[in-house]
Residue, then its C-alpha position, 0 to 999 in steps of 0.5 A: m621647867p617646861a609646861y605640858e598639856y595633858i588629857a587623862l581619865d579619872a577613876k570614874g572614866k571621866e576625861e580631864k584636861g589640864m596643864l602641869e610643869a615638869d622636867n619631861v613627859r615621863q615625870v608628867r605621866q607619873l604625877l598624873r598616876d600619883s593623882h589617880l589619873t590615867p594619862l591618855e595624851v601629854n604634849q609640851v606646850d611650846k612644841s604643840e604650838n609650833k607643830n599646829q599653827t591653827k591651834k596656836q591661833r585659836a589658843g591665842r584669842v583672849k579678851a581685852g580685859d584678860l590681857a589688861l589683867l595679865t599685863r598688870q599682874l606681870a608688871t607688879l611681879v617684875q617691879s617687886g623684884s621677882p625673876l621673870e620666870e617666876a613672875l610668869a609662873t605666878t601669873a599662870k597660877q593666878t588665872e582661872k581661864r585655861n586659854v590664858k594659862h596655856i598662853i602664859s605657860a607657853v611663853r614661860s617655856r620659851v623664856v626658860e629655854g633662853h629666849t626673850l619675853a618678846d620672842g615668847f609673845k611672838m607665838f601669839p600674835s593675835v593676843f600680843p600685837d606688834m606694838y605690845r611686842a615692840t615695846v616689851a622688846a625695847g624694855e628688855k634691851s634698855g633694862h627697864l622692863d618693869a617700867v615698860l610693863e607698867r606703861m603697857a598695863d596702863y595702856t591696856e587698862t585704858r583701852q579696855e575702859t574705852q571699849q567698855r565705855i563705848s559698848n555701854a553707851m551704845f547698848y541703850p540706844v540700840i535696844l531702844t531702836i530695835l524695840s521701837i521698830g518692832i512695835v511699829v511693825g507689829l502694829l502695822v502687821f497685826i493690829v491695824p488690819k483687825i481694826i480696819n476690817v471693821f470699816d470694810n462693810v461701811g461702803q463709803e470712802l475712808p479718809a486719805m490718812t487711813q487709806v495710806l495706813i491700810s496700803i502700808s499695812d498691806f505692803f508689810r503683810e505681803y512683802g515684809i518677809y522679802v524686805g527683811i530678807a533683802l535687808v539681811l542680804a544687804i547687810i551681809t553684802f556690805k560687810q563682805m564688800v568692806k573686807i575688800p581693801v579698795w571698798k574698805f578704803k572708800y567706806h572709811r574715807l566716806l566716814l571721815r567726810l560725814p559731819l559728826v561721825g567724821r570728827m568722832v572717827r578722827g578723834l578716836n584714831t588720833a587718840r589711839f595713834a598718839r598714845t601708842l606712839s608715846i609709849l613706843a617713843s618713851s620705851g626707846v623704840p626708834i621714832l621711825d619704827a615707832m611711827s610704822i608700828s603706831a600706824q597699825v593701831v589706826q583702824n581708819m584706812p585713810m588715816r593709817k595711810a597718812v601715818e605711813e606717808a608721814a613716816v616716809k617724810v620724817r625719814e626724809g627730814m621733815t618734822i612729825n607735826r608738819a608731816l601729819e598736818q599735810s594729810g589734813y586728817f589730824p586735829p590741829m590741837t594734836v599737831h600743835l602739841i606734837a610740834s611743842g614736844e619736838s621743840s622742847g624734846r618732850l615728845d612722849d609727854m606731849l603725845e600723851r597729853a594729845a591722846i588724853q585731850q582727844e579721848r576727853e573731846t571724843d567722850g564729850m562728843m559721844t555723850k552729846m550725840l547720845g543725849i540728842f539721839e535718844p529724845v529724837l528717837i522717842l519723838v520720831m517713834g511717838s509721832v509714828v504711833l500718833l499717826i497710826v492712832l489718828s488714822i484709826l480714829l478718823p473713821i470712828l469720828n466720822l462713823n455717822q457720816l460714813v453710815s448715812 
């Protein structure tokens, strides 16, 4: 039964929007009238999606947590023996978010028309990426859709947890940095000038540290707004430049060369690549296609290019571990685990272990970096505030000499 979006007016003239399932548009209008609503517009979900590409892209944006929950619910229902059409209908009813309900209903309409679940997901590429759709397609072809959906549910939940963990870990340092810079700038712009004015009429030369502080304070008062504008423009320019493929590639290559940052970038992208390739390989996707799809989840451009080049070498007969090792971007432990998997015929298991090992190592490294960064930031900002206080106190301590 297809799904329809509607816009209607209630008895008070208030506009209401929603979605109903019915055999045709006429039945939807009758259902609305029976509910004391006056229908204004009724559109079939899949038709509206094909008619308006812009609307499809807008409707297809959901959070990682919503995708993880959607996948888990669908996997649970399919594993319990529910037909796919009923599983999609139940999942649509359980969600409270209108855009997610819209997406699931549109996918269900495609399935009811005789299309595969992967074909239904193709209508929303911004929600269901290539890896997701390829894995589901492989599960449908092999007859193990329930097991594949279970793997995808684990994958989406793990990815959401990783993103949330990184966001939570960065929240406190970012807030601390912004507050520290704000306090120092406030001292230089508002507090220091008022205190220094006390010594203007003394007629003697102030200590060198105090003179430097006055110069810095005057600079921020006169040119601070311009410095702020310049920083904002520099950030905007940088963001626009890294959107250009050539500059984005150079920037990502620079990140890989930085001592600690490069190691973290390699670890995060390696874990993402290994886990994706493991899911695709275990789902029956051909290894060359799996490598090409897995390359798209690698965010670092040089590493993505290395995976694409490795896929070409594998097509020519080279082993995966050797092809990746030649790039020099992937950690030795991951390369050794892949080699063991190829030798033993358990490539998907070894890739999963490589992903877990890289995630643990990256988490530990991030924890250490944040553990060092926070006290260092406190020490630096404390030192800056101490210098400001000393610059103000020195003239007071020498006040008798200045007056005489």
